[in-house]
C-alpha positions in Angstrom: 3.3 -50.9 -17.5 6.5 -49.3 -17.0 10.3 -49.8 -17.3 12.2 -46.7 -15.6 15.7 -46.1 -16.2 16.9 -44.3 -13.3 20.5 -43.9 -14.6 19.5 -41.8 -17.7 16.2 -40.7 -16.5 14.1 -42.0 -19.1 11.2 -45.0 -19.0 9.6 -47.2 -21.1 5.7 -47.8 -21.1 2.8 -49.8 -22.4 -0.7 -48.8 -21.5 -3.8 -51.5 -22.0 -7.1 -49.5 -22.4 -10.7 -51.0 -21.7 -12.8 -48.9 -24.1 -16.5 -49.3 -25.0 -17.3 -47.4 -28.5 -20.6 -45.0 -27.8 -21.3 -43.7 -31.4 -19.3 -45.4 -34.4 -16.1 -43.5 -35.3 -12.8 -43.9 -37.3 -10.2 -41.8 -34.4 -9.8 -42.3 -30.8 -8.7 -39.5 -29.0 -6.9 -39.3 -25.9 -5.1 -37.3 -23.9 -1.0 -37.5 -24.4 2.1 -34.5 -23.9 5.5 -35.0 -24.3 6.0 -39.0 -24.8 7.2 -40.1 -28.0 4.6 -42.9 -29.2 6.0 -45.3 -30.9 3.3 -47.8 -31.4 -0.5 -48.2 -31.9 -2.4 -51.2 -32.0 -6.7 -51.9 -31.4 -8.2 -55.0 -31.4 -11.4 -56.1 -30.6 -12.7 -57.6 -27.1 -13.0 -61.3 -27.6 -10.4 -63.0 -30.2 -11.8 -61.2 -33.3 -8.5 -59.8 -34.4 -7.1 -56.1 -34.8 -8.2 -53.3 -36.3 -5.8 -51.4 -38.6 -4.5 -48.3 -37.4 -4.1 -45.6 -40.3 -1.4 -43.4 -38.3 -1.7 -41.6 -35.3 -0.5 -38.1 -34.0 0.1 -36.3 -31.0 -1.8 -32.7 -31.3 0.3 -30.7 -28.6 -2.4 -27.2 -28.8 -4.8 -29.9 -26.8 -2.6 -32.2 -25.9 -4.0 -34.8 -27.1 -3.2 -38.2 -28.9 -5.2 -39.0 -32.2 -5.4 -42.6 -33.8 -6.9 -42.9 -37.0 -8.5 -46.1 -37.7 -8.6 -47.9 -41.0 -12.4 -48.8 -40.8 -14.9 -47.7 -38.8 -15.2 -49.0 -34.9 -18.8 -50.1 -34.2 -21.6 -48.7 -31.4 -22.1 -50.5 -28.6 -19.0 -52.8 -28.7 -15.8 -53.1 -26.9 -12.1 -52.7 -28.0 -9.0 -52.6 -26.6 -6.3 -49.7 -27.2 -2.7 -50.6 -26.8 -0.1 -48.3 -26.7 3.8 -48.6 -26.9 5.5 -45.2 -26.1 8.5 -43.8 -24.3 9.6 -40.5 -22.2 11.8 -38.8 -19.9 11.5 -38.8 -16.5 11.4 -34.9 -16.4 13.8 -32.7 -13.8 10.8 -30.4 -13.0 8.0 -30.5 -10.8 4.9 -32.0 -12.9 4.2 -35.9 -14.4 6.5 -38.2 -13.7 10.0 -36.1 -12.4 12.9 -36.8 -10.7 14.5 -35.4 -7.6 17.3 -35.9 -5.2 19.0 -35.3 -1.7 22.7 -36.5 -0.6 23.1 -39.1 1.5 26.7 -40.0 3.1 28.5 -37.4 1.1 26.6 -39.1 -2.4 23.7 -37.6 -4.3 21.1 -40.3 -4.7 17.7 -40.0 -7.0 14.6 -40.8 -7.1 11.6 -40.7 -8.9 7.9 -39.2 -8.3 4.9 -37.8 -9.7 2.0 -34.7 -9.3 -0.6 -35.8 -11.8 -3.1 -32.9 -10.5 -4.7 -31.6 -12.2 -3.5 -32.2 -15.8 -0.3 -34.1 -15.5 -1.3 -37.7 -16.0 -1.2 -37.2 -19.6 2.8 -36.5 -19.7 3.2 -40.0 -17.8 0.8 -42.5 -19.8 -1.8 -41.9 -23.1 -5.0 -41.2 -20.6 -8.6 -40.3 -20.6 -7.4 -37.5 -18.3 -10.5 -35.8 -17.0 -11.6 -36.6 -13.1 -15.1 -38.1 -14.8 -13.8 -41.2 -16.3 -13.0 -43.1 -13.2 -11.3 -46.3 -14.7 -9.4 -49.0 -12.8 -6.1 -49.1 -12.9 -3.7 -52.0 -12.8 -0.1 -50.9 -12.4 3.3 -52.4 -13.0 6.8 -51.0 -12.8 10.1 -52.7 -13.3 13.3 -51.1 -11.9 16.6 -51.6 -10.7 16.6 -54.2 -7.6 18.6 -51.4 -5.7 15.0 -48.9 -5.9 11.8 -49.8 -4.0 8.8 -48.9 -5.7 5.4 -47.7 -4.7 1.8 -46.6 -5.9 -1.5 -46.2 -4.9 -2.2 -50.1 -4.2 0.1 -53.0 -2.2 2.0 -54.6 -4.1 0.8 -58.0 -5.2 3.6 -59.7 -6.9 7.1 -58.9 -7.4 8.7 -60.7 -10.5 13.0 -60.7 -9.8 15.0 -61.4 -13.0 18.9 -62.4 -13.2 19.9 -58.7 -14.6 19.5 -57.5 -11.4 16.0 -56.0 -12.2 12.8 -56.0 -10.7 9.2 -56.2 -11.5 6.7 -55.0 -8.9 3.0 -55.7 -9.8 0.3 -54.0 -8.2 -2.8 -54.7 -7.2 -5.8 -53.6 -9.1 -7.3 -50.1 -7.7 -11.3 -49.1 -7.1 -12.6 -46.6 -9.8 -10.8 -43.4 -9.6 -9.8 -40.5 -11.4 -6.1 -39.9 -13.2 -5.2 -37.2 -11.2 -5.0 -38.9 -8.0 -2.7 -41.9 -9.5 0.9 -41.9 -8.5 4.0 -43.7 -8.1 7.4 -43.4 -6.8 10.6 -45.1 -7.6 13.1 -44.3 -4.6 15.9 -46.0 -2.0 13.6 -44.7 0.8 13.2 -46.4 4.1 9.7 -46.4 6.3 8.2 -47.5 9.8 4.5 -48.7 9.9 1.5 -48.6 12.1 -1.9 -50.4 11.8 -5.2 -48.2 12.5 -8.1 -49.9 14.8 -10.1 -51.4 11.7 -6.5 -52.9 9.9 -5.3 -49.9 7.4 -1.4 -50.2 7.2 -0.2 -47.0 7.8 3.3 -46.3 6.5 5.6 -43.4 5.9 8.5 -43.6 3.7 11.4 -40.9 3.8 15.2 -40.5 3.4 16.8 -43.3 5.9 18.5 -40.7 7.5 15.2 -39.1 8.7 13.6 -42.4 9.4 16.7 -43.1 11.7 16.4 -39.9 13.2 12.3 -41.2 14.2 11.5 -37.1 12.2 8.4 -39.5 10.6 7.3 -40.2 13.9 4.8 -37.1 14.9 3.4 -37.8 11.1 2.3 -41.4 11.0 1.5 -41.5 15.2 -1.3 -38.6 13.8 -2.3 -40.1 10.6 -3.4 -43.5 12.0 -5.4 -41.3 14.5 -7.1 -39.5 11.7 -8.2 -42.6 9.5 -9.8 -43.4 12.7 -11.4 -40.2 13.7 -12.7 -39.4 9.9 -14.0 -43.2 9.3 -16.1 -42.1 12.7 -17.1 -38.7 11.4 -17.9 -39.8 7.9 -19.2 -43.1 8.9 -17.5 -44.8 5.5 -14.4 -47.0 6.3 -11.5 -46.1 4.5 -11.4 -47.5 1.2 -8.1 -49.1 0.8 -5.8 -51.6 2.5 -3.1 -49.3 2.7 -2.0 -45.6 3.1 1.8 -44.7 2.4 2.9 -41.1 3.4 6.2 -40.4 1.3 8.1 -37.8 1.8 10.2 -36.1 -1.0 12.8 -33.5 -1.0 11.3 -31.3 -4.1 7.4 -30.8 -4.4 5.2 -28.1 -6.1 3.0 -28.0 -3.4 2.9 -28.4 0.3 1.3 -32.2 -0.3 -0.8 -34.1 -3.0 -3.7 -36.2 -1.6 -2.9 -39.4 -4.3 -5.3 -42.4 -2.9 -3.2 -44.4 -0.9 0.0 -42.9 -1.5 0.0 -39.4 -0.4 2.9 -37.2 -1.4 4.3 -34.6 0.6 6.8 -32.4 0.5 9.7 -32.4 3.7 9.0 -29.5 5.5 5.6 -30.5 5.3 5.4 -33.6 7.3 8.8 -33.9 8.7 9.6 -33.3 12.0 12.6 -33.1 14.6 11.0 -32.3 18.0 14.5 -31.4 19.1 14.3 -28.0 16.6 10.2 -27.5 16.0 8.5 -24.6 17.0 5.1 -25.0 17.7 3.7 -23.1 14.6 5.8 -25.6 12.8 4.0 -28.2 14.5 0.8 -26.8 13.7 1.9 -26.8 10.0 2.4 -30.3 9.7 -0.8 -31.0 11.7 -2.7 -28.8 9.4 -1.1 -30.3 6.0 -1.6 -33.9 6.9 -5.2 -33.6 8.5 -5.9 -32.2 5.1 -4.6 -34.7 3.2 -6.3 -37.4 4.8 -9.8 -35.9 4.6 -9.0 -35.6 0.3 -9.0 -39.8 0.9 -12.5 -39.0 1.6 -13.4 -35.4 0.2 -12.0 -36.0 -3.6 -10.4 -39.1 -3.8 -13.8 -41.6 -2.9 -16.1 -39.0 -4.2 -14.7 -36.9 -6.5 -16.2 -32.7 -8.3 -17.0 -34.0 -11.8 -15.4 -31.0 -13.6 -12.7 -28.6 -12.0 -15.3 -26.1 -11.8 -16.2 -27.7 -8.8 -12.8 -28.1 -7.0 -13.7 -25.7 -4.3 -16.0 -28.3 -2.7 -13.1 -30.7 -2.2 -10.3 -28.2 -1.0 -13.2 -26.2 0.6 -14.0 -29.0 2.9 -10.3 -30.1 3.1 -9.2 -27.2 4.7 -12.1 -26.5 6.7 -11.3 -30.0 8.6 -7.9 -29.1 9.0 -9.3 -26.9 12.3 -12.0 -29.5 12.7 -9.3 -32.3 12.6 -7.0 -30.4 14.5 -9.5 -29.9 17.3 -9.7 -33.6 17.3 -6.3 -34.1 18.0 -5.7 -31.3 19.9 -8.7 -30.5 21.8 -8.2 -27.2 23.9 -6.5 -25.5 20.6 -10.1 -23.7 19.6 -9.3 -24.1 16.0 -12.5 -24.0 14.2 -13.6 -21.6 16.6 -10.6 -19.2 16.8 -7.5 -19.7 14.4 -10.0 -20.1 11.5 -10.2 -16.4 11.9 -7.2 -15.0 11.5 -5.5 -17.8 9.0 -8.6 -18.5 7.3 -11.5 -16.1 7.3 -9.6 -12.5 7.6 -7.0 -14.0 4.9 -9.3 -14.5 1.5 -11.5 -11.1 2.6 -8.8 -9.4 1.4 -8.1 -11.0 -1.2 -12.1 -11.6 -1.9 -12.3 -7.9 -1.8 -10.6 -7.1 -4.8 -12.9 -6.1 -7.9 -10.7 -8.5 -9.4 -11.9 -11.4 -7.4 -13.9 -14.4 -9.2 -16.8 -16.4 -7.4 -15.9 -19.9 -6.1 -17.2 -22.0 -8.9 -15.8 -20.5 -12.3 -16.1 -22.0 -15.4 -13.0 -24.1 -17.2 -13.9 -24.1 -20.5 -9.6 -25.4 -21.5 -6.8 -26.8 -19.7 -5.2 -23.7 -19.3 -8.2 -22.2 -17.1 -7.6 -24.8 -14.7 -4.6 -23.5 -13.2 -6.5 -20.4 -12.3 -9.2 -22.0 -9.9 -6.7 -23.9 -7.8 -6.3 -21.0 -5.8 -6.9 -19.2 -2.4 -10.4 -18.1 -2.6 -11.4 -21.8 -3.7 -9.4 -22.9 -0.7 -9.8 -20.4 2.0 -13.6 -19.3 0.2 -14.7 -22.1 0.4 -13.8 -23.5 3.6 -15.2 -19.9 5.1 -18.8 -21.0 3.0 -18.5 -24.3 4.2 -17.8 -23.1 8.5 -21.0 -20.9 7.5 -22.8 -23.4 6.6 -22.0 -25.5 9.7 -22.7 -22.6 11.8 -26.7 -22.3 10.5 -27.6 -25.6 10.4 -26.0 -26.7 13.3 -23.0 -28.7 13.4 -24.7 -32.1 14.1 -27.4 -31.5 11.5 -24.2 -30.8 9.0 -22.6 -34.0 10.3 -25.9 -36.1 9.5 -26.3 -34.1 6.0 -22.5 -35.2 5.1 -23.4 -38.4 5.9 -26.7 -39.1 4.5 -26.6 -36.4 1.8 -30.4 -36.0 2.5 -32.1 -32.8 3.1 -32.7 -32.4 7.1 -32.0 -28.8 6.9 -33.8 -26.0 8.8 -36.8 -23.8 7.4 -33.7 -22.6 4.8 -33.2 -23.3 1.5 -29.8 -24.5 1.6 -29.4 -24.5 -2.5 -30.7 -21.3 -2.9 -28.8 -19.9 0.3 -25.7 -21.4 -0.7 -25.8 -20.4 -5.0 -25.7 -16.7 -4.0 -22.3 -16.9 -1.6 -20.6 -19.6 -4.5 -22.0 -18.0 -7.5 -21.3 -14.7 -7.0 -17.4 -13.2 -6.2 -16.9 -11.4 -3.1 -19.2 -10.4 0.1 -21.4 -8.2 1.6 -20.5 -5.5 4.1 -23.6 -5.0 6.5 -23.9 -1.7 7.9 -26.5 -1.5 11.2 -27.4 2.1 11.9 -29.2 2.9 14.9 -32.3 5.6 14.7 -31.9 8.7 16.2 -35.6 8.9 17.2 -37.3 5.8 18.3 -34.0 3.6 20.8 -35.1 0.4 19.5 -35.0 0.9 16.2 -32.4 -0.3 13.5 -31.6 -0.1 9.7 -29.8 -2.8 8.0 -28.0 -2.7 4.8 -25.8 -4.5 2.9 -23.5 -3.5 -0.3 -20.6 -5.4 -2.0 -17.6 -4.8 0.1 -14.6 -3.3 -2.3 -11.3 -2.1 -0.8 -10.4 0.7 -3.9 -13.9 2.3 -4.8 -12.3 3.6 -8.0 -11.8 -0.1 -9.3 -15.4 -1.0 -8.6 -16.7 1.8 -11.2 -13.9 0.7 -13.2 -14.3 -2.8 -13.8 -17.3 -3.8 -16.2 -18.9 -6.6 -14.6 -19.2 -4.6 -11.8 -21.2 -2.0 -13.0 -24.2 -2.7 -13.0 -24.1 -5.7 -10.9 -26.2 -4.8 -7.9 -24.8 -8.2 -6.1 -27.6 -9.5 -3.2 -26.9 -11.9 -0.9 -29.1 -13.6 2.1 -27.4 -13.1 5.1 -27.7 -14.8 8.4 -26.9 -12.2 10.7 -26.5 -13.1 14.6 -26.4 -10.0 17.0 -26.1 -9.4 20.3 -27.3 -6.4 22.4 -25.2 -5.2 25.8 -23.7 -2.6 28.1 -21.8 -2.7 31.0 -23.4 -4.9 33.1 -25.7 -7.5 30.6 -25.5 -9.3 27.1 -28.4 -10.6 26.1 -28.9 -14.3 24.4 -28.0 -14.2 20.1 -30.8 -13.8 17.9 -30.7 -14.4 13.8 -32.1 -12.5 11.3 -31.9 -13.3 7.3 -31.2 -10.2 5.2 -32.2 -10.7 2.2 -32.9 -6.9 0.8 -30.6 -4.2 0.2 -32.0 -2.2 2.7 -34.3 -3.5 5.9 -35.9 -2.1 9.2 -35.9 -3.9 12.4 -36.6 -3.8 15.5 -34.3 -4.9 18.6 -35.3 -5.3 22.2 -33.3 -3.9 25.2 -31.6 -1.4 22.5 -31.2 1.8 24.2 -28.9 4.9 24.2 -26.2 3.1 26.2 -26.0 0.0 24.8 -24.2 -0.8 22.1 -24.9 -3.9 19.0 -22.8 -6.3 17.9 -23.1 -8.3 14.8 -22.0 -11.7 13.1 -20.7 -13.2 16.5 -17.8 -15.1 16.3 -17.4 -14.4 13.2 -19.0 -17.4 11.8 -21.0 -15.4 8.5 -18.7 -14.6 5.8 -19.3 -10.8 5.6 -18.0 -7.7 7.8 -20.1 -5.1 9.5 -20.0 -1.9 10.2 -21.5 0.3 12.5 -22.7 3.7 13.3 -20.0 5.9 14.7 -21.6 6.0 18.1 -21.7 2.9 18.7 -18.1 2.3 17.5 -17.7 4.3 20.3 -19.3 2.3 22.8 -17.7 -1.0 21.5 -14.2 0.7 22.3 -15.5 1.8 25.7 -16.7 -1.7 26.6 -13.5 -3.2 25.4 -11.1 -0.3 27.3 -13.7 -1.0 30.6 -14.3 -4.7 30.3 -13.3 -6.6 27.1 -14.4 -10.1 28.2 -18.2 -9.0 28.1 -17.3 -9.5 24.3 -16.0 -13.4 23.2 -12.5 -14.2 22.1 -13.5 -14.6 18.7 -15.9 -11.3 18.7 -12.5 -9.5 19.9 -10.8 -10.4 17.2 -13.6 -10.2 14.4 -14.0 -6.6 15.4 -10.4 -5.9 14.8 -10.0 -7.3 11.6 -13.3 -5.9 10.6 -12.1 -2.2 12.0 -9.0 -1.9 9.8 -10.5 -3.1 6.5 -13.2 -1.2 6.8 -10.7 2.0 7.5 -8.6 0.9 5.2 -11.4 0.6 2.2 -12.5 4.1 3.6 -15.7 2.9 4.7 -14.6 4.4 8.4 -12.6 7.1 9.5 -8.6 6.1 10.1 -8.5 6.6 13.9 -11.2 4.2 14.8 -8.7 0.5 14.3 -5.9 2.8 15.8 -8.4 3.1 19.1 -9.7 -0.5 19.0 -6.2 -1.9 19.4 -5.5 0.5 23.1 -7.2 -2.2 24.8 -4.8 -4.7 23.9 -2.6 -3.9 26.7 -4.9 -5.6 28.8 -5.6 -8.5 26.5 -4.2 -12.0 27.7 -5.4 -14.3 24.6 -3.7 -14.9 21.4 -6.4 -14.4 18.9 -6.9 -10.8 19.2 -3.4 -10.2 19.2 -3.0 -12.4 16.0 -5.3 -10.2 14.3 -3.9 -7.0 15.5 -0.4 -8.3 14.5 -1.9 -9.5 10.8 -3.6 -6.1 10.3 -1.4 -4.2 11.3 1.2 -5.6 9.1 0.0 -4.5 5.6 -0.7 -0.5 7.1 2.4 -1.0 7.8 3.9 -2.1 4.7 2.0 0.9 3.4 4.3 3.2 6.0 7.3 2.0 6.3 9.5 3.9 3.5 7.8 7.3 4.5 9.6 9.9 6.4 6.6 9.9 9.1 7.2 6.4 9.6 8.6 7.0 13.3 5.2 7.9 14.4 3.4 5.0 13.4 6.0 2.9 15.1 6.0 4.7 18.2 2.7 4.4 19.0 2.2 0.4 17.8 5.2 -0.1 20.1 3.7 1.7 23.1 0.5 -0.3 23.0 2.9 -3.3 22.6 5.0 -2.2 25.7 3.1 -3.7 28.8 2.3 -7.3 27.8 5.9 -7.7 26.2 7.3 -6.6 29.5 4.6 -9.0 31.2 5.3 -12.0 29.8 8.8 -11.9 28.9 10.9 -14.1 27.1 10.3 -18.4 27.1 12.9 -20.1 28.3 14.4 -23.1 26.4 12.7 -26.2 26.7 14.6 -29.2 25.3 12.7 -31.9 27.3 10.5 -32.3 24.3 7.3 -30.6 25.7 6.6 -29.0 22.8 2.6 -29.2 22.9 2.1 -29.8 26.3 2.8 -26.4 27.2 0.2 -24.2 26.8 -0.5 -23.8 22.7 -2.6 -20.6 23.3 -0.6 -18.8 26.1 3.5 -20.1 23.9 1.5 -18.4 20.6 0.9 -15.0 22.4 4.0 -14.3 23.8 5.7 -15.7 20.5 3.2 -13.4 18.8 3.9 -10.3 21.2 8.2 -10.4 20.8 7.7 -10.6 17.4 5.7 -7.0 17.0 8.4 -5.9 19.7 11.6 -6.9 17.8 9.8 -6.0 14.3 8.7 -2.8 15.4 11.9 -1.8 17.4 11.5 -2.3 20.9 15.2 -2.0 22.3 14.5 -4.5 25.0 13.8 -7.1 22.0 16.6 -6.2 19.7 19.1 -6.4 22.3 17.8 -9.7 24.1 18.0 -11.2 20.0 21.4 -9.8 19.6 22.8 -11.6 22.6 21.1 -14.9 21.9 22.7 -14.7 18.6 25.8 -13.5 19.8 26.0 -16.2 22.7 25.2 -18.8 19.9 28.3 -17.9 17.5 30.6 -17.5 20.7 29.6 -21.1 22.1 28.7 -23.0 18.9 25.5 -24.0 21.6 22.4 -23.1 20.2 20.6 -22.1 23.2 17.5 -20.2 21.0 14.1 -20.9 22.4 12.4 -23.1 19.7 9.6 -21.0 19.2 11.0 -17.6 19.1 14.1 -18.6 17.0 13.2 -17.4 13.5 12.4 -14.1 15.3 15.9 -14.1 16.8 17.2 -15.4 13.7 16.1 -12.4 11.9 16.7 -9.5 14.1 20.3 -10.8 14.6 20.3 -10.3 10.8 19.7 -6.8 10.4 20.9 -5.8 13.6 24.3 -7.5 13.3 27.1 -7.2 10.8 28.1 -9.4 7.9 29.5 -11.8 10.5 26.2 -13.0 11.8 25.3 -13.2 8.1 28.2 -15.2 7.1 27.4 -17.7 10.1 23.4 -18.3 9.3 24.7 -19.0 5.9 26.9 -21.3 7.2 24.3 -22.7 9.4 21.7 -23.0 6.6 24.2 -24.9 4.2 25.2 -27.8 7.5 21.7 -28.3 8.7 19.8 -31.4 8.0 16.4 -30.4 9.8 14.0 -29.2 7.2 12.0 -26.8 9.8 15.6 -25.2 10.9 16.9 -24.7 7.1 13.6 -22.9 5.9 14.0 -19.9 9.1 17.9 -19.7 8.3 17.1 -19.2 4.6 14.6 -16.6 5.3 16.4 -15.1 8.5 19.1 -14.2 5.7 16.2 -12.0 4.0 16.3 -9.8 7.1 19.5 -7.7 6.1 20.2 -4.2 6.2 22.5 -4.5 3.4 21.4 -4.0 0.3 25.0 -6.4 -1.4 23.7 -8.9 0.6 20.1 -9.1 0.0 21.4 -8.8 -3.8 23.9 -11.9 -3.1 21.3 -13.6 -2.1 18.3 -13.2 -4.7 21.1 -14.0 -7.1 21.9 -17.4 -5.2 18.1 -18.1 -4.9 17.7 -19.3 -8.2 20.5 -22.0 -7.8 18.9 -25.9 -7.4 22.0 -27.0 -5.9 21.7 -24.1 -3.2 18.2 -23.1 -2.7 15.3 -26.2 -3.6 13.0 -24.7 -5.8 9.7 -24.0 -4.4 11.9 -22.0 -1.7 13.5 -19.6 -4.1 9.9 -18.1 -4.4 10.0 -17.2 -0.8 13.5 -16.0 -1.1 12.2 -13.3 -3.5 8.9 -12.6 -1.0 10.9 -12.2 2.1 13.3 -9.7 0.2 10.1 -7.7 -0.8 8.4 -7.5 2.4 12.0 -6.0 3.9 11.7 -2.4 3.3 15.5 -2.4 2.1 15.0 -4.7 -0.3 11.4 -4.4 -1.7 13.0 -2.6 -5.0 15.8 -5.0 -5.5 13.7 -7.8 -5.4 10.7 -5.9 -7.7 13.5 -5.6 -10.2 15.1 -8.9 -9.8 11.8 -9.9 -10.8 11.6 -8.0 -13.6 14.6 -9.1 -14.9 14.9 -12.8 -14.1 10.7 -13.0 -15.3 11.7 -15.5 -18.0 13.4 -18.0 -16.4 10.5 -17.7 -13.1 8.0 -17.8 -15.5 9.4 -20.9 -17.6 10.3 -22.6 -14.1 7.2 -22.0 -11.9 4.7 -21.3 -14.3 2.9 -24.2 -14.8 2.7 -25.4 -11.1 -0.3 -23.9 -9.4 -0.2 -21.4 -6.9 3.2 -20.4 -7.4 3.4 -18.4 -10.0 0.5 -16.5 -8.6 2.5 -15.7 -4.8 5.4 -15.0 -6.7 3.9 -12.3 -8.9 1.7 -10.8 -5.4 4.8 -11.0 -3.0 7.1 -8.8 -5.0 4.1 -6.6 -5.9 1.4 -6.2 -2.9 3.5 -3.4 -0.8 4.7 -1.6 -4.0 2.9 2.2 -3.3 4.3 4.5 -5.2 3.0 6.1 -8.7 6.5 5.1 -10.1 6.4 1.8 -8.7 2.4 1.6 -10.1 4.1 3.0 -13.5 6.7 0.6 -13.6 4.3 -2.7 -13.3 1.8 -1.3 -15.9 4.7 -1.2 -18.4 5.9 -4.6 -17.2 3.2 -5.9 -17.9 2.5 -4.6 -21.8 5.1 -6.9 -22.8 3.4 -10.0 -21.4 0.3 -12.0 -21.6 -0.1 -15.5 -21.0 -0.8 -17.3 -18.0 -0.3 -15.1 -15.3 -2.6 -12.5 -16.7 -4.8 -12.8 -14.0 -2.2 -12.5 -11.2 -1.0 -9.5 -13.3 -4.4 -8.1 -12.9 -4.7 -8.2 -9.5 -1.7 -6.8 -8.5 -2.5 -3.7 -10.4 -5.1 -3.6 -8.9 -3.6 -3.9 -5.6 -1.1 -1.5 -6.1 -3.4 1.0 -7.4 -5.5 0.5 -4.5 -2.4 1.4 -2.5 -1.4 4.4 -3.8 -5.1 5.4 -3.5 -4.6 5.2 0.1 -1.8 6.9 0.6 -3.0 9.9 -1.4 -6.6 9.9 0.5 -5.7 8.8 4.3 -2.6 8.5 4.8 -2.0 12.2 6.8 -5.4 11.6 8.5 -3.6 8.4 9.9 -0.1 10.5 10.9 -2.7 13.6 11.6 -4.6 11.6 14.5 
């Protein structure tokens, strides 16, 4: 039972827990943190009277409340524990916290919770570990001007004469504490009902509801519940699902059962100002959270070391579920590669990586298991499994969990992928004497070979994986059908039919496997030749996979630097989005390594040459305000956007002119006619090319706009300036919570760091303000690590490396793992420049 005092942000609470005593004891220990406990009582179950409490104390080191009794509790008996306490509704991001927004010129407040992974204990004393599932009956007393929400529907509301009301919620099914939730706000809602009778509501600020900004999310949530009910063959287990859009939240969203909470910019969508990429973002976050209602809430990993199971599944299903909503978009087959696979293989190619399943011994270890390895590598491994089992067998497995796989011991194969860190690179070498013979070897792929020798945990580990290697053989006129080879040794000899002098071989078809493939140079040349003569012989996913593998293999020194740059010469003929997207993402880190060098323009010119033909062919989008956002061919619009982005960021003259004209037109007419899908590119390019007045104009628009998607890109555009004074001004403003939301400040600092004119400023700002930043984000999963990698990943001089190491000397704490990753990344950058930069410019 809670009573919330919204005018001074405090609450009082009373918890009653029924506990079964297994072994005789004089102590009851449960989790509690930052709560003031006033009174503790313990009674035997039926009317046996009280057990006298000798005393109680909080033990902050392990975040527990210890209750000391005057007599021993008997084994095999039930007791009732009652705790009366009070606490603050904190102005932060975890536990039971407050947030605010402005409506009709006045500031309004709301209280909301974020308990995952270990913050329920800040809101009420409880057994705060996933395995202790219990049923919860929540009551909330608040002023009648507010409404309250929780996981279950309200059963009864009792109005009192002094303007207060108590909402009693129905009892929950068995569940863990981390996805319990409540909220107190003055929001309004829209609702809909699924085929099976589940009531879905979306709650948000009244003005957002009025504008219809929540309608899209509400509509797809209904369809997604129906999709998952059918896919898992398990009905949704609660009577209702509320989606709550809040202004301030540490994560994109949280899957609380029956009350999922989203940060506004990941759920509100204003069709008149949203781009396709924003629509996709919103869609995938919702698909992810709805999946968790089954995978995470109904069934829950026993302990945090296996959090990758729930997160990997939900992340993989972001693509499967979006394919259900938009069948032509090919998310699982295509977009997965660039957005998940290529991204996580960058991280997992570091010697400082870790397995998806990692030991958790204390509360402070929990934060580090929630990282992109758990989410994205988890998803990539699940996708690999789904593909070698076959999708229908995989789905049957989820429904029945009976082992009806092929003749593959799934457990044995998957253990190697989940318990070992990193991933293999397969090298396929043709035999010079016998034409159809090949040698296949596997080794642990690491970007920086010298880091491998330094890392003790890797020195004596000869990691081996069982690898489902699919291959095809082809030449200019014919491609063989796919064959699979299970590679389990360090080195193996195989016979491949059809392989002759003029034929190429391609491995890891459609990149369904979580590994990279390298070939002898002769085979690379044949593949490049094939791409240039007729790239459509290879599937879209294969082309994207080749591009990413080639850039990564060259970056790590497994391949000459010219191979990836030769591969992208075929792009002038490429009409599909995915290979362009893969190339763009692979060029990005390379660009950042070179963007402060005097020879930079050699590289720059080469990229512009590859982009020019397609840029001219595709042109700019027309302005489309007829709401036909989604009907437009998604692939085509995304391709055009990608090419315009490359053209503008590498300095194509026409692209620069176009962007300047569009911005100037907006300023002079005060009507924004910039096509939605390229707004962010135009804003950023305009700010970088034009004078301070444009910066001030964008700054003013950032303050006046109410559409969350628009606010985000206006803020990011301000970081594109070439003017170091403006960049410094922006950095300093970013920490003012009245101006920039807590979760957005990080993005400002990171974007300034990506700008070559601001990289050293952001790096210095980060070091100067580290205490403030660490206090603000230290406990929020992801935030700190995102910030640390964001400001350091493109540092690449000996001097910057030294600054980083000196800075770390004085710091030891939760972020230690992020800092050691940062050092390894910067060391690899410095080493790459020393070894390969000249070779690249030379070519």
